[in-house]
N, C-alpha and C positions, 0 to 999 in steps of 0.2 A: 455707453457711459452717459449718465445724466449729469449735466452741470447745473448747479443751483447756487443761489446766493447763500452767504453764510447765515443770514437770518432764517432762511427757509430750509436749511440742511437737516435740522433735527425733525422738522415736520414731515419732510419728504421721506427721510429714513424711516420714521415711524409708520408712515403710510405703506411703505414697501415691506416692512416687517410685519405689521399688524393689520393693515388695511387692505386696499383693493389690489394686492399684488397679482392675484389670479385674474382679476378683471383687466389689469394692464397687460399682462402676458397674453390673455385671450385676444384682446383688441389688437395687439401687435401681430400675432399669428394670423388672424383673419385679414388684417390689412395687407400684410406681406403676401399672403396666398393669392391675392387678387392681382399681383404685379406680374408683368411679363419681363423678359430679358430687356427689351427695349426701354422699359420703364425705369431701369436701374443702371443703364450703361451711360458712362460719361459723368463729368463733374457736375453739370447742371442738373442732371437727373438725380444724382446723389444728394445735392443740396435741397432739391424739392422733396425728396423722401425724408430727409432729416427734419424739414419744416413740418411735413405731414405728421410724423411721429411726435414731434414736440407739441403740435396742436392737439392731437388726439390724447396724449398723456395729460396735457394741461386741462383739458375739459373734464377728465376724470378726477385729477388731483384737486382742482379748484372746487369742484362739487363736493368732494369728500373731506377735504382738509383745509381749504382756503389757501393752498400753497401751489407753487408752480415750478416747472423746469425752465431754466433759462436757455439751455441748449442741449441738443442730443449730439453726441460725438460717436463716431464709429471707430472701434479699436480694430475690427476685422470685419470683412464683408465677403461672404461666400455665396455664390449663386449655384444652385443645383438644378 
């Protein structure tokens, strides 16, 4: 889940519907595929991963729409 400010909500939604959704999805899949179990175990590791995803998404969103994500929240996290 992406948490954004009310001011940025429409811009982020528009980018996800019309803009670089495939770019964001691809970035996320590539980023996660480089992770090992040790990289995602424990609270500190999960916080680090959330920050990495937030930073990666923001670099794409700011470049394309001048908007950003305030926080990445995990609803569910499965490791295979």
